[in-house]
C-alpha positions in Angstrom: -129.3 29.7 51.8 -129.2 33.0 53.6 -127.0 34.5 50.8 -129.2 32.9 48.2 -132.3 34.5 49.7 -130.5 37.8 50.0 -129.5 37.7 46.3 -133.0 36.7 45.3 -134.4 39.7 47.3 -131.9 42.1 45.6 -133.0 40.8 42.2 -136.6 41.4 43.0 -135.8 44.9 44.4 -134.1 45.6 41.0 -137.3 44.4 39.4 -135.8 41.3 37.9 -138.4 38.8 38.9 -137.6 36.2 36.3 -133.9 36.2 37.2 -134.9 35.8 40.9 -137.1 32.9 40.1 -134.4 30.9 38.2 -131.5 32.0 40.4 -131.1 28.7 42.3 -131.4 26.5 39.2 -129.0 28.6 37.3 -126.5 28.5 40.1 -126.7 24.7 40.2 -126.2 24.5 36.5 -123.2 26.8 36.7 -121.7 24.6 39.4 -122.3 21.4 37.5 -120.7 22.9 34.3 -118.0 24.8 36.3 -119.0 28.0 34.5 -117.1 31.2 35.0 -118.8 34.0 37.0 -119.2 35.9 33.7 -120.9 33.0 32.0 -123.2 32.5 34.9 -124.1 36.2 34.9 -124.8 36.2 31.1 -127.0 33.1 31.5 -129.0 34.7 34.4 -129.5 38.1 32.7 -130.3 36.4 29.5 -133.2 34.6 31.1 -134.5 37.9 32.5 -134.2 39.6 29.1 -135.9 36.7 27.2 -138.8 36.7 29.6 -139.1 40.5 29.4 -139.2 40.3 25.6 -141.8 37.6 25.7 -143.9 39.7 28.0 -143.5 42.8 25.8 -144.5 40.9 22.7 -147.6 39.5 24.5 -148.6 43.1 25.5 -148.1 44.3 21.9 -150.2 41.4 20.6 -153.0 42.4 23.0 -152.8 46.1 22.0 -152.8 45.1 18.4 -156.0 43.2 19.0 -154.8 40.1 17.1 -157.6 37.6 17.6 -155.1 34.7 17.7 -151.5 34.0 16.9 -150.4 32.5 13.6 -146.9 32.2 12.3 -145.4 31.9 8.8 -143.8 28.6 9.8 -147.2 27.1 10.4 -148.5 28.0 6.9 -148.7 25.0 4.7 -147.2 26.2 1.4 -147.3 22.7 -0.1 -151.1 22.7 0.4 -151.4 26.2 -1.2 -148.9 26.1 -4.1 -150.5 29.3 -5.6 -148.8 31.3 -2.8 -145.3 32.4 -3.7 -143.2 31.6 -0.6 -140.4 33.9 -1.8 -142.9 36.8 -1.9 -144.2 36.0 1.6 -140.6 35.8 2.9 -139.9 39.2 1.3 -142.9 40.7 2.9 -141.8 39.3 6.2 -138.7 41.6 6.0 -141.2 44.5 6.3 -139.7 46.4 3.4 -143.2 47.1 2.3 -143.9 49.0 5.5 -140.9 51.3 4.9 -142.4 52.0 1.4 -146.0 52.5 2.9 -147.2 49.8 0.5 -150.2 47.6 1.0 -150.7 43.8 1.0 -153.9 42.5 -0.4 -154.8 38.8 0.0 -157.6 37.5 -2.2 -159.3 34.1 -2.3 -162.3 32.1 -1.3 -163.1 31.4 2.4 -160.7 29.2 4.3 -157.7 29.2 2.1 -155.4 31.0 4.6 -155.8 34.7 3.9 -156.3 35.6 7.5 -153.5 33.2 8.6 -151.0 35.0 6.4 -152.3 38.4 7.4 -151.9 37.6 11.1 -148.5 36.0 10.6 -147.2 39.1 8.8 -148.7 41.2 11.6 -146.9 39.0 14.2 -143.6 39.4 12.3 -144.1 43.1 12.3 -144.7 43.2 16.1 -141.5 41.1 16.6 -139.6 43.7 14.7 -141.1 46.6 16.8 -143.6 47.8 14.2 -146.9 49.0 15.5 -149.9 47.0 14.2 -153.7 47.1 14.7 -156.1 44.4 13.6 -159.8 44.8 12.9 -162.5 43.2 10.7 -164.0 45.5 8.1 -167.4 45.1 10.0 -165.9 46.3 13.3 -164.0 49.1 11.4 -167.0 50.6 9.7 -169.2 50.3 12.8 -166.6 52.2 14.9 -166.3 54.8 12.1 -170.1 55.1 11.9 -170.4 55.7 15.6 -167.7 58.3 15.6 -169.3 60.0 12.6 -172.7 60.3 14.4 -170.9 61.5 17.6 -168.9 64.1 15.6 -165.6 62.4 16.6 -164.7 61.1 13.2 -161.4 63.0 13.0 -160.2 61.6 16.3 -161.1 58.1 15.3 -159.4 58.5 11.9 -156.2 59.6 13.8 -156.5 56.4 15.8 -156.5 54.3 12.7 -153.7 56.3 11.2 -151.4 55.8 14.2 -150.2 52.1 13.6 -147.8 51.6 10.8 -149.7 48.5 9.7 -153.5 48.4 9.8 -154.9 44.9 9.2 -158.5 44.8 7.8 -159.9 41.3 7.6 -162.9 40.0 5.7 -163.4 42.8 3.2 -166.3 41.8 1.0 -168.1 39.3 3.2 -171.0 41.8 3.7 -172.1 44.6 1.4 -171.7 48.2 2.6 -174.3 50.9 2.6 -173.4 54.4 1.3 -172.2 55.8 4.6 -170.0 52.8 5.4 -168.5 52.8 1.9 -167.7 56.5 2.2 -166.2 56.1 5.6 -164.0 53.3 4.3 -162.9 55.5 1.4 -162.0 58.2 3.9 -159.9 55.8 5.9 -158.0 54.5 2.8 -157.4 58.1 1.6 -156.2 59.1 5.1 -153.6 56.3 5.2 -152.6 56.6 1.5 -148.8 56.8 1.2 -148.7 57.4 5.0 -149.0 53.8 6.4 -149.4 50.3 5.2 -152.6 48.2 5.1 -153.0 44.4 5.0 -156.4 43.5 3.6 -158.1 40.1 3.1 -161.0 39.8 0.7 -163.0 37.0 -0.9 -164.0 39.3 -3.7 -162.1 39.9 -7.0 -161.5 43.6 -7.7 -164.1 43.5 -10.4 -166.7 42.8 -7.7 -165.8 45.7 -5.5 -168.2 48.1 -7.2 -171.1 45.9 -6.1 -169.6 45.4 -2.7 -169.4 49.2 -2.1 -172.6 49.9 -3.9 -170.8 52.5 -6.1 -168.4 51.6 -8.9 -166.9 55.2 -9.0 -166.2 55.0 -5.2 -164.8 51.5 -5.6 -162.5 52.7 -8.4 -161.3 55.6 -6.1 -160.6 53.1 -3.3 -158.7 50.7 -5.5 -156.8 53.5 -7.1 -155.3 54.3 -3.7 -154.9 50.8 -2.4 -153.2 49.4 -5.5 -150.9 52.3 -6.3 -148.2 50.7 -4.1 -149.3 47.2 -3.4 -148.5 43.5 -3.3 -151.4 41.2 -4.4 -151.5 37.6 -3.3 -154.3 35.6 -4.9 -154.8 32.2 -3.2 -156.5 29.8 -5.6 -156.3 26.6 -3.5 -158.8 24.8 -1.4 -160.0 25.4 2.2 -157.6 24.7 5.0 -160.4 23.7 7.2 -161.3 20.8 4.9 -157.8 19.8 3.9 -157.6 16.7 6.1 -160.9 15.4 4.8 -159.8 16.2 1.2 -156.5 14.4 1.7 -158.5 11.4 3.0 -160.7 11.5 0.0 -163.8 12.3 2.1 -164.5 15.8 0.7 -163.8 17.4 -2.7 -164.3 20.9 -4.0 -163.8 22.0 -7.6 -161.0 24.5 -8.3 -161.9 28.2 -7.7 -161.7 30.8 -10.5 -158.7 33.0 -10.0 -159.5 36.5 -8.6 -156.3 38.1 -9.8 -152.7 37.3 -10.5 -150.4 37.4 -7.5 -147.7 40.0 -7.7 -146.9 43.6 -7.0 -148.6 46.7 -8.4 -146.7 49.9 -8.4 -148.5 52.1 -11.0 -151.9 53.6 -10.9 -152.6 52.5 -14.5 -152.6 48.9 -13.1 -155.1 49.7 -10.4 -158.0 47.9 -12.1 -156.0 44.9 -13.4 
């Protein structure tokens, strides 16, 4: 036991607390399995590395401001057949980030837009890609405060820093002229420099009303859609699916907002 305590103390001195914590149990397992010294060492160090990676990911999730964790494995593609799983799997490779392309998820409330956005954000974090999450309301309010404090350039640099900026709930509330202009500046700043993942309950034809300026909306869409992947979810609400499956609640089909797919040319910006 003295040697065990000494080994545990050395591991803690080397800042390997997880290995120190499981040292005794791993020794017992190695004895029972008659493992080699090398196999035991690999097992012990593997536990330390796994826990460090988990801690690192949790730190990145907090820094990315993800409100909660969702995974692609948890998404019910059978319930939302309008979502092309092959496209989502391709997006999960993060090739779109290397191309500085955007992902735009359209559909009515509750169909899984935020779930997919957060799941893709989590995939990015697992691959070591910097992410930042915000709702559009939080975003424009922060930009508004920075504008009034003459710190807009510094705030824009903050939003430019992550390789993926997730902007949730675009279109749930209309924007005044200043908010719309600030959002345009953000999109212009990130254009072809970093990817954005946006969720919206509005079709592109409604963005002029949402921003209060059809010309400004066209300019925003021109930049967002130049290099983009559009996912239009035409299904029913996830929040009500159990009731619908039980026949308790029914909702008529929603009108499609836009076809799912990729847009790579400016002439398709207003499709």
